[in-house]
Steps between C-alpha positions, in 0.01 A plus 500: 500500500258696719451464876159332456642242258787422738256456790279270292798292389625479858158385622476247215846363585390458862188310393700273270756429774219420744333269249826316437556447874143373538537260209826365642341457843205316343721250316492142626810400695766302312768329706702182551508273802831318545402189693765292676417153635705327766681185375260278700191676358633474146579130541158416643297705250691371197491143631121501530432710187344788694500858371527839674251788480587864560186705560481880484192654661435871451291730722477856622349725764163634384425863432190638666309428176643146494406405857177330386698282259757398762514151646653484848624857458678445167429532131590177320717587199530142373758226503746319276642151550798339331561123541821324391710192549746560784867588461763610753444860389220594262377833375124547485404796280181692567349727236198642682255245363195509726584847639182711493628843394141622466448450875790727593250788496365355827848485662676780686814609312815326621316223687481234226690200632598148419527181702722224362429150627686187387380144547521153348244477220317197648506315169640192672490566876171599664665743741745785456854374559682834502574766758594818316565862574203731440531837334236763573554865414392784275544467124749786490746301717525179296871407482646382171513207527289411800692223681310230690645188665310179579566182691292198593256553785655207686859604427 
């Protein structure tokens, strides 16, 4: 194999490796939230037939080209909500539904982030009944699973 062929193959391998990294970075996040309710919260929610919603909201810092598309300094990358009947500990699986991979071109690399918010689904009660931990960090730091604990607001 000649020097020119080796150089071309080396360059091609670099391009393929770069494309693979880009594709992986552009993939929607997939993760699980392990939600734990306090005994009082579980008792109240089950007793009244209320459900729990875990909401994932995605955003990122705009590139210079994306600044015109930004709202309040961020590019909205979508959201995904999962609502379930409560249990002492429940796993909510997220598959990236609602994540706008096409808008990542407007986001600075490494700044795509996620906010997880948990609240009572308001199917029975008009107001949120839960006080839960928030999780807000970059997508590359999502723990597996992401643990969140909740209790009643008045607990």
